[in-house]
C-alpha positions in Angstrom: 26.5 -16.4 6.2 26.7 -14.5 9.5 28.7 -11.4 10.0 29.7 -9.5 13.1 27.2 -6.7 13.4 30.0 -4.1 12.9 30.8 -5.7 9.6 27.2 -6.2 8.5 26.2 -2.5 9.1 28.4 -1.0 6.4 27.3 -3.7 3.9 23.6 -2.8 4.3 24.2 1.0 4.5 23.4 1.7 0.8 20.0 -0.1 1.1 19.3 1.5 4.5 20.2 4.9 3.1 18.0 4.4 0.0 15.0 3.4 2.2 15.4 6.3 4.5 15.6 8.8 1.6 12.5 7.3 0.0 10.6 7.5 3.3 11.6 11.0 4.3 12.0 12.6 0.9 14.8 14.6 2.6 18.5 13.7 2.6 19.2 15.6 5.8 16.4 13.9 7.7 17.3 10.6 6.2 20.8 11.0 7.5 19.5 11.7 11.0 17.1 8.7 10.8 19.9 6.3 9.6 22.3 7.5 12.4 19.6 7.0 15.1 18.4 3.7 13.7 22.0 2.3 13.6 22.6 3.5 17.2 19.3 2.0 18.4 20.0 -1.3 16.6 23.6 -1.5 17.9 22.3 -1.0 21.4 20.0 -3.9 21.1 22.0 -6.4 19.0 25.1 -8.4 19.9 27.0 -11.0 18.0 26.5 -11.8 14.4 23.7 -11.4 11.9 23.0 -12.4 8.3 23.0 -9.4 6.0 19.2 -9.5 5.4 18.6 -9.7 9.1 20.8 -6.6 9.7 18.9 -4.7 7.0 15.5 -5.8 8.6 16.6 -4.7 12.1 17.8 -1.3 11.0 14.9 -0.8 8.6 12.5 -1.6 11.4 14.1 1.0 13.6 13.9 3.5 10.8 10.2 2.9 10.4 9.7 3.2 14.2 11.6 6.4 14.4 9.8 7.9 11.3 6.4 7.1 12.8 7.4 8.7 16.0 8.2 12.1 14.5 5.9 14.7 13.0 6.5 15.3 9.4 4.9 17.1 6.5 4.3 15.8 3.1 6.7 17.8 1.0 7.2 17.1 -2.7 10.2 15.0 -3.5 13.0 16.2 -5.8 12.7 14.6 -9.2 15.1 14.4 -12.1 14.0 16.4 -15.1 14.4 13.5 -17.5 11.6 11.5 -15.9 8.6 10.8 -18.2 5.2 12.3 -17.4 3.6 9.0 -16.7 6.4 8.0 -14.4 6.2 11.3 -12.6 2.4 10.9 -12.2 2.9 7.4 -10.7 5.7 8.6 -8.5 3.6 11.5 -7.3 0.7 9.1 -6.5 3.1 6.8 -4.6 4.5 9.8 -2.7 0.9 10.8 -1.6 0.1 7.4 -0.2 -0.1 7.1 3.6 3.3 6.3 5.2 2.5 2.6 5.9 1.4 1.9 2.3 4.4 3.8 0.8 6.9 2.0 3.1 5.3 -1.3 2.3 5.7 -0.7 -1.5 9.3 0.4 -1.0 10.2 -2.6 1.1 8.8 -5.2 -1.3 9.1 -3.6 -4.7 12.2 -1.6 -4.3 14.2 -3.6 -1.7 12.9 -7.0 -2.7 11.8 -8.2 0.8 9.4 -11.0 1.1 5.9 -10.4 2.5 7.0 -12.0 5.8 10.2 -9.9 6.1 8.3 -6.7 5.3 5.8 -7.7 8.0 8.6 -8.1 10.4 9.9 -4.6 9.6 6.5 -3.0 9.8 5.5 -5.1 12.9 2.2 -6.1 11.3 0.9 -9.6 10.3 1.9 -10.9 6.9 -1.7 -10.9 5.8 -1.8 -7.2 6.6 1.1 -6.6 4.3 -0.7 -8.6 1.5 -3.8 -6.6 2.1 -1.9 -3.3 2.0 -0.2 -4.3 -1.3 -3.5 -5.4 -2.8 -5.3 -2.2 -2.0 -2.5 0.1 -2.8 -1.5 -1.5 -6.1 -5.1 -1.8 -7.2 -5.6 1.9 -6.5 -2.5 2.8 -8.4 -3.5 0.5 -11.3 -6.9 2.2 -11.5 -5.3 5.5 -11.7 -2.9 4.5 -14.4 -5.8 3.3 -16.7 -7.6 6.5 -16.1 -10.4 5.2 -13.8 -9.7 7.7 -11.1 
């Protein structure tokens, strides 16, 4: 089902916000990225989009904007009730290079297909598969203590 872009944007906002917060690890910066990504997407898009397409367009602009600014790796804020193993895994994910982290978020947290993630990241689908394979293997090795 297609929606006018002004209707589709509010529908995808929770997922867009979630992605921006995961990427930036900073709600203030995430807010800036989302606003800029929406403005950039709105300037380029006309007519109607499917909900998934609206998310992909905005997410792609978020990734582009994020890669265009300098940022430091600061530790994310974590809930106190998170288990030690989970914290360790989350810390490992947070320390991944941006492209690998974003790839994991798009596929595992947002449920995009490899092809849709490739569209957001502007890399070939086989590049996404390779990133996932390398990243998940590295994380799995860490979890079993073969670091």
